[in-house]
C-alpha positions in Angstrom: -30.5 8.6 1.7 -29.2 10.7 -1.2 -26.8 9.7 -4.0 -23.4 11.3 -4.1 -24.3 12.4 -7.6 -26.9 14.7 -6.0 -24.6 16.4 -3.5 -22.5 19.6 -3.7 -19.4 19.1 -1.6 -18.1 22.4 -0.1 -14.5 22.6 1.1 -14.1 25.6 3.5 -10.5 26.9 2.9 -10.7 30.6 3.6 -10.0 30.8 7.4 -7.5 33.3 8.8 -5.5 30.6 10.6 -4.5 33.0 13.4 -3.3 30.2 15.7 -1.0 28.8 13.0 1.2 31.9 12.7 2.3 33.8 9.6 2.4 30.9 7.2 -0.7 29.7 5.3 -1.5 26.5 7.2 -3.4 25.0 4.2 -0.2 25.1 2.2 1.9 23.6 5.0 3.3 20.3 4.1 1.8 17.1 5.5 3.2 13.8 4.2 4.8 15.7 1.3 1.8 17.6 0.1 0.0 20.7 1.1 -2.4 20.2 4.0 -5.5 21.2 2.0 -4.9 18.6 -0.7 -5.7 15.8 1.8 -9.3 16.9 2.4 -9.7 17.9 -1.3 -8.7 14.5 -2.6 -11.0 12.8 -0.2 -13.9 14.8 -1.7 -12.6 13.9 -5.2 -12.8 10.2 -4.3 -16.3 10.6 -3.0 -17.3 11.9 -6.5 -20.1 14.4 -5.7 -21.8 16.2 -8.6 -20.1 19.5 -7.6 -16.9 20.3 -5.8 -16.8 23.8 -4.4 -13.8 25.3 -2.6 -14.2 28.6 -0.7 -10.8 30.3 -0.7 -9.6 33.8 0.4 -9.3 34.7 -3.2 -9.9 33.1 -6.6 -6.3 33.3 -8.0 -3.9 32.7 -5.1 -1.7 29.6 -4.6 -4.4 27.7 -2.7 -7.2 28.5 -5.2 -5.0 27.3 -8.1 -4.1 24.2 -6.2 -7.7 23.3 -5.6 -8.9 24.3 -9.1 -6.3 21.8 -10.4 -8.2 19.1 -8.4 -11.5 20.1 -10.2 -13.0 22.4 -7.6 -15.0 25.5 -8.5 -13.4 28.3 -6.6 -15.5 30.8 -4.7 -13.7 33.8 -3.2 -14.6 34.9 0.4 -13.5 38.5 0.4 -14.1 38.7 4.2 -12.5 35.7 5.9 -12.1 37.7 9.1 -15.9 37.5 9.6 -15.5 33.8 10.6 -16.5 30.5 9.3 -20.1 31.5 8.7 -19.0 33.9 6.0 -17.2 31.1 4.2 -20.2 28.8 4.7 -22.5 31.4 3.3 -20.3 31.9 0.2 -20.2 28.1 -0.4 -23.9 27.5 0.2 -24.8 30.5 -2.1 -22.8 28.8 -4.9 -24.3 25.3 -4.1 -27.8 26.8 -4.2 -27.2 27.8 -7.9 -27.3 24.1 -8.8 -29.9 21.4 -8.5 -28.3 19.4 -5.6 -30.5 18.0 -2.8 -27.8 18.5 -0.2 -24.5 20.1 0.6 -21.7 18.3 2.4 -19.5 20.8 4.3 -15.9 19.8 4.9 -13.0 21.7 6.4 -9.7 21.9 4.6 -7.8 21.7 7.8 -9.2 18.2 8.6 -6.8 16.0 6.6 -7.5 12.6 8.3 -11.2 12.1 7.6 -11.8 8.9 5.6 -14.0 8.2 2.6 -15.9 5.6 4.6 -16.9 8.2 7.2 -18.3 10.5 4.5 -20.2 7.6 3.0 -21.6 6.9 6.5 -22.8 10.5 6.7 -24.6 10.1 3.4 -26.1 6.7 4.3 -27.6 8.3 7.5 -29.0 11.4 5.7 -32.6 11.8 4.5 -33.6 15.2 3.1 -37.0 15.1 5.0 -36.6 12.8 7.9 -32.9 13.5 8.8 -32.0 16.8 7.1 -28.8 17.4 9.1 -26.1 14.8 9.7 -22.9 15.6 11.5 -19.7 14.0 12.6 -18.9 13.4 16.2 -15.9 12.2 18.2 -18.2 11.5 21.1 -17.9 15.0 22.5 -19.7 17.3 20.0 -21.3 17.6 16.6 -18.9 18.9 14.0 -18.0 18.9 10.3 -17.9 17.1 8.0 -21.7 17.6 8.0 -24.5 17.1 5.4 -27.3 19.6 5.1 -30.6 19.3 3.1 -31.3 21.9 0.5 -34.3 23.2 2.5 -31.8 24.5 5.1 -29.6 26.5 2.7 -31.2 29.8 3.5 -30.6 29.3 7.3 -27.0 28.4 6.6 -26.4 31.5 4.6 -27.7 33.8 7.4 -25.3 32.8 10.2 -22.7 35.1 11.7 -19.1 34.7 13.1 -18.1 31.1 13.6 -21.7 30.0 14.3 -23.0 29.6 10.8 -24.2 26.0 11.1 -23.8 25.5 14.8 -27.5 25.8 15.7 -28.4 23.3 13.0 -25.6 20.9 14.2 -27.2 20.9 17.6 -30.2 19.0 16.1 -28.1 16.8 13.8 -28.2 13.0 13.6 -24.6 12.1 14.6 -22.2 9.7 12.9 -19.3 8.7 15.1 -15.7 8.5 14.1 -12.5 8.2 16.1 -11.2 11.4 17.5 -7.9 11.1 15.6 -9.9 11.0 12.3 -11.8 14.2 13.1 -8.8 16.2 14.4 -8.2 19.6 12.7 -4.9 21.3 12.4 -4.8 24.6 14.2 -1.1 25.1 15.1 2.1 24.0 13.6 2.6 21.5 16.4 -0.6 19.7 15.3 1.1 18.5 12.2 2.5 15.0 12.6 6.3 15.0 12.5 6.7 18.5 14.0 
């Protein structure tokens, strides 16, 4: 196990959101607040040593919103290259610090609970269990925790497969499917 004070939490918030349409889905309202704030505030509650948000730029509306929540903003100048590009940017920033692990969360997964993140941390061991991922019973997925020894591998992925090979060998921590749902289309937002 690792203490939350020895983790860098990385919020991936730089996707192109092509299935959502013209609007920025991470700024779309959910329960009266921008979608991205739900995942961001979950990380704030967890209280990791560092909070890193990978955004499409470092001064746009989303970046300002997350910076106000105490996140270090890392710009991904090429979000069209897929999630692995955002992951690489976030891991590169995390590698600058002393943290033993990086927890990777997605800004479009607003329903994950703090208890689930704590369960991931409880299952993790940097040597014996260096990758811990979430599962809804069907597949390994974020949020996921990666040992520092894997940072170089995470930085070298391409497309949307950055951490996928590592997730295939992950220890899995289950959560209900409705907790691990991500928002891809406007119809995925409750109340629409």
